[in-house]
C-alpha positions in Angstrom: -207.5 -106.7 -72.4 -209.2 -103.5 -73.6 -209.4 -103.2 -77.3 -208.8 -99.7 -78.6 -209.9 -98.3 -82.0 -207.3 -96.7 -84.2 -208.5 -93.2 -83.4 -208.2 -94.0 -79.6 -204.6 -95.2 -80.2 -203.8 -92.0 -82.1 -205.4 -90.1 -79.2 -203.3 -91.9 -76.6 -200.2 -91.0 -78.6 -201.2 -87.4 -79.0 -202.0 -87.1 -75.3 -198.7 -88.7 -74.4 -196.8 -86.4 -76.7 -198.7 -83.5 -75.2 -197.7 -84.4 -71.6 -194.1 -84.9 -72.8 -194.0 -81.5 -74.5 -195.6 -79.8 -71.5 -193.1 -81.3 -69.2 -190.1 -80.6 -71.5 -191.3 -77.0 -72.0 -191.4 -76.4 -68.3 -187.9 -77.9 -67.9 -186.6 -75.6 -70.6 -187.7 -72.5 -68.6 -191.3 -72.3 -69.9 -190.5 -72.4 -73.6 -193.5 -70.9 -75.3 -193.4 -73.1 -78.4 -193.1 -76.4 -76.6 -195.9 -75.5 -74.1 -198.2 -74.4 -77.0 -197.5 -77.7 -78.9 -198.0 -79.7 -75.7 -201.4 -78.0 -75.0 -202.7 -78.5 -78.5 -201.6 -82.2 -78.5 -203.1 -82.8 -75.1 -206.5 -81.3 -75.9 -206.7 -82.9 -79.4 -205.5 -86.2 -78.0 -208.2 -86.2 -75.3 -210.8 -85.5 -78.0 -209.5 -88.5 -80.0 -209.5 -90.8 -76.9 -213.0 -90.1 -75.6 -214.6 -88.6 -78.7 -215.5 -85.1 -79.6 -219.0 -85.0 -78.2 -218.0 -86.5 -74.8 -215.0 -84.1 -74.6 -217.4 -81.1 -75.0 -219.8 -82.7 -72.5 -216.9 -83.2 -70.0 -215.5 -79.7 -70.3 -218.8 -77.8 -70.4 -220.8 -79.3 -67.6 -222.4 -76.7 -65.4 -220.5 -77.6 -62.2 -217.2 -77.6 -64.1 -217.4 -74.2 -65.8 -214.9 -72.6 -63.3 -212.4 -75.4 -63.9 -212.9 -75.3 -67.7 -212.4 -71.6 -67.8 -209.2 -71.7 -65.8 -207.8 -74.6 -67.9 -208.8 -73.3 -71.4 -207.9 -69.7 -70.3 -204.5 -71.0 -69.3 -204.1 -72.7 -72.7 -205.1 -69.5 -74.5 -202.7 -67.4 -72.4 -199.8 -69.8 -73.2 -200.7 -69.6 -76.9 -200.6 -65.7 -76.9 -197.2 -65.7 -75.2 -197.4 -65.6 -71.4 -196.3 -69.1 -70.5 -195.7 -68.9 -66.8 -199.0 -67.4 -65.9 -200.8 -69.7 -68.4 -199.2 -72.9 -67.0 -200.2 -72.0 -63.5 -203.8 -71.3 -64.6 -203.8 -74.6 -66.5 -202.6 -76.6 -63.5 -205.2 -75.1 -61.3 -207.9 -75.8 -63.9 -206.6 -79.3 -64.5 -206.7 -80.0 -60.7 -210.3 -78.7 -60.5 -211.3 -80.7 -63.6 -209.8 -84.0 -62.6 -209.9 -84.0 -58.9 -212.6 -86.6 -58.9 -210.3 -89.0 -60.6 -207.4 -88.6 -58.1 -208.8 -91.1 -55.5 -209.3 -93.7 -58.2 -205.8 -93.2 -59.5 -204.3 -93.4 -56.0 -206.3 -96.5 -55.3 -204.9 -98.1 -58.5 -201.4 -97.1 -57.6 -201.7 -98.5 -54.1 -202.1 -102.0 -55.8 -198.8 -101.7 -57.7 -196.1 -103.5 -55.8 -193.4 -100.9 -55.2 -195.5 -97.8 -55.5 -198.2 -99.3 -53.2 -195.6 -99.9 -50.5 -194.4 -96.2 -50.8 -198.0 -94.9 -50.6 -198.7 -97.0 -47.6 -195.8 -95.6 -45.5 -197.1 -94.0 -42.3 -196.3 -90.4 -43.2 -197.9 -90.7 -46.7 -200.9 -92.9 -45.9 -202.3 -90.2 -43.6 -202.8 -87.9 -46.6 -206.4 -88.1 -47.8 -207.3 -87.8 -51.4 -211.1 -87.6 -51.0 -213.3 -84.7 -50.1 -215.4 -86.8 -47.7 -212.3 -87.7 -45.6 -211.3 -84.1 -45.5 -214.8 -83.1 -44.3 -214.7 -85.8 -41.6 -211.4 -84.6 -40.3 -212.7 -81.0 -40.1 -215.8 -82.2 -38.2 -213.7 -84.4 -35.8 -211.2 -81.6 -35.1 -213.9 -79.1 -34.5 -215.6 -81.5 -32.2 -212.3 -82.1 -30.3 -211.7 -78.4 -29.8 -215.3 -77.8 -28.8 -215.0 -80.4 -26.1 -211.6 -79.0 -24.9 -213.0 -75.4 -24.7 -216.1 -76.4 -22.7 
């Protein structure tokens, strides 16, 4: 069992509320206030969970500057009142920021009884979540077409 400090527990709660408000704000036709509250809760909750210094180090790494600018720019655009554009920018930035975690999450979900069964169905298991697998498919397909042409 992982022991959490009180500030990490508060951070988990804030992050959960942030995700809830973001989801609820999108369901209610991109409500500006709910999306703004969700963004603030999510970012502050993340800082509480992993710490302020590690949050800054995570967001402002040299290779993640594009992703950070999309994510934080989307948060800012939601806060100034353009929720639809801001949410799409946030999602793109979120995907770029956390794409390294997706294979780990999918691997964890594959070990959960019902969800693992669903992810191992033939038409879903063929989808790759790693960059290396995608690059190998490109190489194998290009090799295949090269052989067919010659």
